C-alpha positions, 0 to 999 in steps of 0.5 A: 367173737365175745368180745363183739357181743360185748361190745354190742350189748355194751352200745344197745344199754348205752343208747337204751339209757341216753333214750329213758334220760332223754325222755326223764330229764326236764330242761325249761319246763320240756324233757330233753327229747323235746329241746332235740326234736324243737332244736332240729325244727329250727334248723330245718329253716336254715339255708345249710339244711336247705341245701343238703336236702336240695343236694340229696333231691339231686342225688336222688333222683341222679340214682332214681331211688324213689321212697314214696309209694304211689297209689293206683286207682282201680280201673273202672269196669268198662263192662259196666256203668251206670246206664247199662242197670235196669232201673229196678237193679238200682232201686234193689242197690239204693234199698241195700245200701239204706237197709245196710246203713241203718243197720250200723246206727 
């Protein structure tokens, strides 16, 4: 148990050192972190990356896993419409909106 704990601590310290050094050392005017980011951006244009992405999407569609969050628009209240509001109420609401907009400035 202590061996596992020691190994986890050493791995965490190693990861921390790599992150700090990657953001500290510079090569050709860029940090190592920026170099890796540029290299990954170039790798995304290769056919191997595109094939892997296609494969991953196929697997995702077969398993039914979808990580995208879709926003659901609020439903309009069918009981209230613009025609149902009397003109006096509309004027009051417009005055209130105008007043609130004026107080924010």
